[in-house]
N, C-alpha and C positions, 0 to 999 in steps of 0.2 A: 627525629624520630630516629629512636633505633630499633633495632631489628628484631627484640626480645615484647613489645610492644605490638609487634605486626601479627595476627591471628591468620597463620597458612591453612588454619583445619576449617576453616567456614567455609560452603557451598556458594559458587557465585549466582546468585538469584536471576538475574539477565542474562544471560546467554544469548550471545547476538550471532546472526549468522551472516556471514560476512557477504556472500554470496548476494543475498535479497538485499541488505544494503545499496552494495553497487548497479544492483538492477536498479534500485530506486532512485539513486543518483545520477545514473542514466537517465532516465525516465524523467527527472525532473531536470535536467539541462535539457531535454527535450523540447518540454514546453515550455522553457522560458525563449526557447531558439524560435520556435514556431509561433511565438507570441510577437517577437522582437521581430520578425523577416515578415508577416503578415503587414504592417501599415506601408515597409517598404514591397514588397512582392511583385515584381514585374512577370513580364514572361520568364525570366530566368530561373528568379525563385519561386513561380508558383510550383515546378512540380515537388521541390524540395518541402516545400510546404505542404503539399499535399502528401509525400511522403509521410513528411512525420507524425501528420497528423490520424495517418492509417495503422498505427500501432501502438504509439505512447497510452492511451487510453488503455487498450484491450493490454497491456502487460500491466500497470496497476492493476487490475481485477483479477490477473492471472497470480501475482504477488499479495493481493490481501485476499482472496482465497485458499493460497498455499499453510496460510495464518487460520481458517476458521476451524472452531473446536468441532469434536463430533460428537451428535446429538443421538441420544438411543432412538429408536423407530418406532416405540411406545406412545401412550397416549400421553403419558409423563413430559418427554421430551417434547414432543410438538406442541405443547400445552405450553412449555416453555418458552420455545422459538416464537412462537403468535405473540405471546403476552410479553417476554421481555425484550423482544427483537424488532417485528412485525410493527406493533401495535405504536409503541414509541414516534418509531417512523413515522405512518400513515398520521397521528396527531400532528407532528412536526410538520407534516408535508400540506396539511389543510389549516 
């Protein structure tokens, strides 16, 4: 591949946020560790197991909330939220 065929003027569409990727990776490792020590948790690992489960799910919720799109506070924004985001989740739940 030659350098004259590479278009360097194209904007990147998928910009990754590095700290969020590292935080998710750390959380995933914590989940796997928590599940792995759950079966062998004795007196010594109970504290570690509980400590992991205090923070790993809130970490994913906080990171997910960071990337939510802002909606307008008028009827159109709330209508979109209810019909396109909440309604499919409720239907799938029931």
